[in-house]
DOKOL-505583 format. One line per field, with one value per residue (C-alpha): residue in one letter; z, y, x. Coordinates in Angstrom, 3 decimals. Each point is the difference from the previous one (the first is absolute). Example, Ala and Ser with C-alpha at 12.3 -4.5 7.8 and 13.67 -1.06 7.14 Angstrom:
! DOKOL-505583
aa <- [a_s] $
z <- [7.800_-0.660] $
y <- [-4.500_3.440] $
x <- [12.300_1.370] $
! end
This chain:
! DOKOL-505583
aa <- [m_e_t_f_d_t_t_g_k_l_e_t_p_a_q_q_s_a_p_r_i_l_l_l_r_a_r_r_i_a_l_h_w_v_v_r_f_l_i_t_w_f_a_f_g_i_i_t_a_a_s_v_a_e_l_q_a_m_s_i_e_i_g_p_i_v_s_v_a_l_l_a_v_c_s_l_l_a_v_v_a_v_t_q_l_i_e_r_r_t_l_a_a_i_g_l_g_v_r_r_l_g_m_d_w_l_k_g_a_g_v_g_a_a_y_l_c_a_c_v_g_i_l_a_v_l_g_g_y_r_m_s_g_v_a_f_a_g_q_a_l_a_s_g_l_v_l_h_v_l_v_g_v_f_e_e_t_l_f_r_g_i_l_f_r_f_l_e_e_g_f_g_s_w_i_a_l_t_i_t_a_l_f_f_g_l_s_h_l_n_n_p_h_a_t_v_g_s_a_i_a_i_a_l_e_a_g_v_s_l_g_a_v_y_m_a_t_r_s_l_w_f_a_m_g_l_h_t_a_w_n_f_l_q_g_a_i_f_g_v_a_v_s_g_n_g_a_p_t_d_s_l_f_q_p_l_i_q_g_n_q_w_l_t_g_g_a_f_g_i_e_a_s_v_i_a_v_v_l_g_l_g_v_g_s_y_f_i_v_q_a_v_r_q_q_r_i_m_r_g_l_w_w_r_g_g_i_n_g_l_s_d_v_s_e_q_i_p_c_r_p_t_e_l_p_s_a_v] $
z <- [96.738_-2.202_-3.696_-2.874_-1.185_1.738_-2.344_2.849_-0.252_-1.995_2.129_-0.398_-0.927_3.640_1.261_-2.304_1.164_-1.886_-1.200_-1.300_-1.879_-1.622_-0.856_-1.673_-1.851_-1.252_-1.100_-1.879_-1.800_-0.793_-1.429_-2.103_-0.777_-0.285_-1.729_-2.635_-0.598_-0.498_-2.236_-2.261_-0.369_-0.523_-2.783_-1.586_-0.071_-1.302_-2.757_-1.157_0.024_-2.042_-2.478_-0.571_-0.547_-2.533_-1.904_-0.091_-1.295_-2.778_-0.801_0.644_0.815_3.330_-0.650_2.249_-0.977_0.065_3.456_1.498_-1.621_1.562_3.451_-0.332_-1.082_2.503_2.929_-0.973_-0.347_3.357_1.672_-1.776_0.839_3.680_0.315_-1.510_0.832_3.433_1.477_-1.592_-0.702_-3.129_-2.095_0.647_3.709_-0.648_-2.655_-3.208_-0.903_-3.731_-0.254_1.447_-2.112_-2.752_2.158_2.842_-2.271_-1.903_3.301_1.238_-3.350_0.267_3.493_-1.156_-3.066_1.905_2.607_-2.549_-2.140_3.105_0.866_-3.534_-0.160_3.246_-1.084_-3.330_1.800_2.146_-3.135_0.418_-2.942_-3.569_-3.219_-2.815_-2.488_-0.719_-1.592_-0.476_-0.024_0.038_0.537_2.916_1.625_-0.389_1.328_2.870_0.913_-0.049_2.121_2.603_0.287_0.680_2.612_1.686_0.156_1.330_2.612_1.255_0.279_1.848_2.382_0.586_-1.086_2.059_2.311_1.129_0.153_2.192_2.234_0.457_1.022_2.431_1.430_-1.179_-2.637_1.474_0.508_-3.492_-1.516_1.805_-0.851_-3.614_-0.616_1.411_-2.043_-3.177_0.378_0.893_-3.091_-2.203_1.461_-2.596_-2.868_-2.036_1.571_3.167_3.364_3.483_-0.660_-3.081_1.940_2.778_-2.650_-1.518_3.344_0.957_-3.316_-1.520_2.853_2.166_-2.788_-1.596_3.331_0.990_-3.254_0.673_3.570_-1.242_-3.161_0.801_-3.648_-1.459_-3.443_1.198_1.372_-3.268_-2.117_2.085_-0.138_-3.814_-0.789_2.203_-1.656_-3.588_0.074_1.516_-2.635_-3.229_0.056_1.920_-0.628_3.699_1.432_1.782_3.289_-1.205_-3.181_-2.406_-1.864_-3.225_-3.257_-1.791_2.297_-1.289_1.488_-0.276_3.251_1.191_3.773_1.981_3.555_3.467_0.603_2.950_-2.419_-3.145_1.735_-2.066_-1.835_1.949_-1.430_1.361_2.520_2.068_-0.139_3.039_-2.134_-0.511_3.718_1.169_-2.564_0.653_3.776_-0.845_-2.111_2.695_2.728_-2.002_-0.332_3.553_1.082_-2.308_1.476_3.483_-0.998_-1.814_3.064_-2.064_2.527_1.059_3.402_-0.090_0.918_3.349_1.165_-1.623_2.111_-2.383_-3.090_0.991_-1.536_-3.317_-0.907_-1.718_-0.433_-1.307_3.634_0.592_-3.169_-0.134_-3.645_-2.692_-0.646_-3.651_0.748_-0.341_2.565_-1.070_-0.137_-2.574] $
y <- [-30.234_2.275_-0.175_-0.269_3.545_2.141_3.015_2.116_3.145_3.026_2.899_2.995_3.433_1.139_-3.067_0.398_2.169_3.184_-1.335_-3.229_2.009_2.147_-3.058_-1.763_3.184_0.402_-3.680_0.349_3.155_-1.672_-3.089_1.689_3.608_-0.274_-3.309_1.266_3.090_-2.168_-2.425_2.825_1.304_-3.496_-0.581_3.268_-0.952_-3.530_1.063_2.851_-2.292_-2.682_2.564_1.512_-3.469_-0.823_3.303_-0.585_-3.574_1.474_2.433_2.974_3.237_1.470_3.742_2.617_-0.504_-3.791_0.023_2.333_-2.091_-3.072_1.517_1.326_-3.316_-2.098_2.247_-0.103_-3.806_-0.408_2.186_-1.727_-3.502_0.674_1.938_-2.768_-3.197_0.741_2.880_-1.277_3.524_1.614_2.415_2.654_-0.199_1.292_2.583_-2.057_-0.601_-0.356_1.765_3.268_-0.083_2.426_2.450_0.108_0.279_2.908_1.799_-0.502_1.259_3.049_0.856_-0.636_2.145_2.876_-0.197_0.082_2.718_2.105_-0.390_0.950_2.792_1.591_-0.511_1.823_2.908_0.370_0.113_-3.419_-1.757_1.224_-1.784_0.514_-2.218_-2.854_-3.326_-2.861_-3.357_-2.642_-3.025_1.811_0.815_-3.504_-1.685_2.595_-0.815_-3.790_0.420_2.223_-2.299_-2.862_2.001_1.015_-3.525_-1.443_2.679_0.236_-3.797_-0.132_3.001_0.145_-3.497_-1.923_2.252_2.397_-2.617_-2.344_2.685_1.445_-3.391_-0.556_3.486_2.243_2.665_2.760_-2.035_-1.614_3.458_1.316_-2.989_-0.382_3.772_-0.173_-3.117_1.529_3.026_-2.082_-2.255_3.074_0.841_-2.168_2.008_2.383_3.461_-1.236_1.733_-0.357_2.963_-1.637_-3.273_2.017_1.825_-3.387_-1.411_2.970_0.755_-3.538_-2.429_1.818_0.778_-3.413_-1.788_2.366_-0.689_-3.673_0.486_2.095_-1.873_-3.542_-0.216_-0.873_0.929_3.544_0.313_-1.495_2.455_2.914_-1.169_-0.647_3.419_1.806_-1.621_0.007_3.696_0.942_-1.638_-0.621_3.104_2.771_-1.140_-0.046_-2.461_-2.810_-0.877_1.154_-2.197_2.874_2.276_-1.728_1.740_-1.308_1.324_1.628_3.408_1.163_1.811_2.558_-0.468_2.592_1.317_-1.163_-3.699_0.102_1.365_-2.091_-3.110_0.336_-3.043_-2.402_1.612_1.602_-2.729_1.603_3.459_1.559_0.566_-3.709_-0.703_2.579_-1.054_-3.746_0.421_1.775_-2.947_-2.426_2.014_0.005_-3.748_-0.546_2.043_-2.112_-3.169_1.136_1.242_-3.305_-1.945_-1.791_0.364_-3.474_-1.128_-2.460_-3.658_0.565_2.397_-1.989_-3.131_-1.908_-1.940_-0.017_3.435_-1.177_-2.303_2.915_3.226_1.566_-0.044_2.895_1.773_0.579_0.835_-2.533_-0.235_1.136_2.754_3.510_2.674_2.181_3.055_-1.483] $
x <- [30.838_2.178_-0.892_2.524_-0.768_2.606_-0.179_-1.352_-2.014_1.226_0.896_-2.244_1.679_-0.602_1.940_2.924_2.945_0.857_3.421_-1.695_-2.596_2.660_2.087_-2.953_-0.860_3.514_0.149_-3.233_1.288_3.292_-1.611_-2.664_1.010_3.821_-0.146_-2.408_2.221_3.072_-1.842_-1.130_3.624_1.298_-2.757_0.998_3.616_-0.559_-2.417_2.374_3.060_-1.864_-1.324_3.492_1.411_-2.752_0.648_3.717_-0.570_-2.115_2.805_-2.315_1.831_-1.086_-0.109_-1.509_-3.616_0.352_1.636_-2.574_-2.823_1.536_0.076_-3.591_-1.449_1.971_-0.907_-3.673_0.071_1.631_-2.596_-2.910_1.263_0.599_-3.296_-2.153_1.833_1.353_-1.971_-3.220_-1.194_-1.433_2.098_-2.621_0.891_3.484_-0.821_0.400_-3.577_-0.254_-3.372_1.451_3.200_-1.019_-1.877_2.460_3.001_-1.577_-0.857_3.510_1.420_-2.154_1.351_3.596_-0.440_-1.548_2.775_2.782_-1.653_-0.414_3.737_1.104_-2.475_1.185_3.670_-0.820_-1.731_3.128_2.139_1.657_-1.653_-0.509_-0.879_2.421_-1.779_-2.361_1.033_-2.374_1.718_-2.607_2.312_1.783_-3.336_-1.282_3.137_0.050_-3.535_0.656_3.147_-1.690_-3.052_2.232_2.045_-3.226_-1.209_3.227_0.765_-3.595_-0.257_3.325_-0.425_-3.754_-1.160_2.634_1.923_-2.692_-2.732_1.884_1.421_-3.474_-1.455_2.835_0.441_-2.845_-0.467_2.103_3.179_-0.483_-0.345_3.154_2.185_-0.970_0.356_3.545_0.870_-1.460_2.283_3.076_-0.630_0.621_3.468_1.756_-1.588_2.156_0.455_-1.693_0.758_-1.207_-2.289_-1.572_-0.593_-1.770_-2.041_-1.052_-0.917_-2.139_-1.732_-0.376_0.462_-2.519_-2.535_-0.009_-0.223_-2.876_-1.712_0.002_-1.147_-3.025_-1.024_1.265_0.763_3.420_-1.321_-0.625_3.589_1.443_-1.962_1.239_3.605_-0.179_-1.499_2.536_3.025_-1.326_-0.954_3.336_2.209_-1.993_-2.140_1.763_3.561_1.018_2.556_-1.865_1.638_3.357_-0.034_0.766_-2.384_-1.219_0.896_-3.116_-2.759_-3.099_1.001_3.593_0.686_2.443_0.414_1.871_0.192_1.059_0.173_-2.370_-2.616_0.733_1.373_3.277_1.340_-2.240_-3.089_-3.144_-0.431_2.718_-1.725_-1.552_-3.070_-0.506_0.592_-2.512_-2.693_0.748_-0.522_-3.234_-1.139_1.092_-1.798_-3.178_-0.077_0.980_-3.038_-2.126_1.386_-0.867_-3.429_-0.798_1.310_2.599_2.927_0.990_1.354_2.936_-0.429_1.748_-2.695_-2.768_0.827_2.183_-0.988_-3.719_-0.344_1.310_-2.876_-1.721_1.859_-3.210_-1.196_2.369_-1.262_-3.777_0.158_0.754_3.735_-0.375_-2.552_1.439_-0.761_-2.876_2.194_2.410] $
! end
């Protein structure tokens, strides 16, 4: 006699056809990875729109610092909410562990400061940068620091915390690094004095190095610290145009910049200089090597068998997500 239970037996992987396996895998990825990615973007948009409306209702002027602060806070809130409420993962697993905030930020800032000082030092030796005076403006330095901290938080949360992380889980580390570096360069094309050459320079020196830093350290704080120090020292300290946004007149050092544009970066700033590109690729290469040595290169969900590989990303990374490579 046939029983009421007609659910049947599940097919084993060997019994399933290759097209069916690929279809099931694609469906899992679409339902879990793509949906989480879209939810994060949607949450960021909703939180930002609500915050802007609230500030306007309170008649608060939304200036440059307020707008960047708004984007930084809203992007962080969106990532935190999706990570904890939907992904059911700890913040440490994605590089936002509170315990590592101070140490990782300072280490990243140290790398960023050394990188920028090396660029300016080489430019000075080659005759392209000379200090014509020193002017200490405490308020300008403080506001510059606040602004660049907020820019670092927002851009790293957006590009590494959202875009890189989800691309990496879906397609693997190498594809994520390539795509985010390209998008990071393209995002600077609307800046003043931007050219195709400056966008390529940004993609190579910053997109690659910051992505590689996150791959190696698995710490967004480290990337934020590096980004902050790089921008702050450029503008507020050395008086160089930051991503084409004009050289500040109240920087600590009053510079005289001269020479070929390929050397100085021209009106866009030192970020478009061949010096920054070469040194930036050096920094990126170092952290890529560290990521490989520490076995922190991730395979995408497609090659890991679908969503099954997402249950614990740390399985792909033997070290703790917030633990820095020993060589850093």
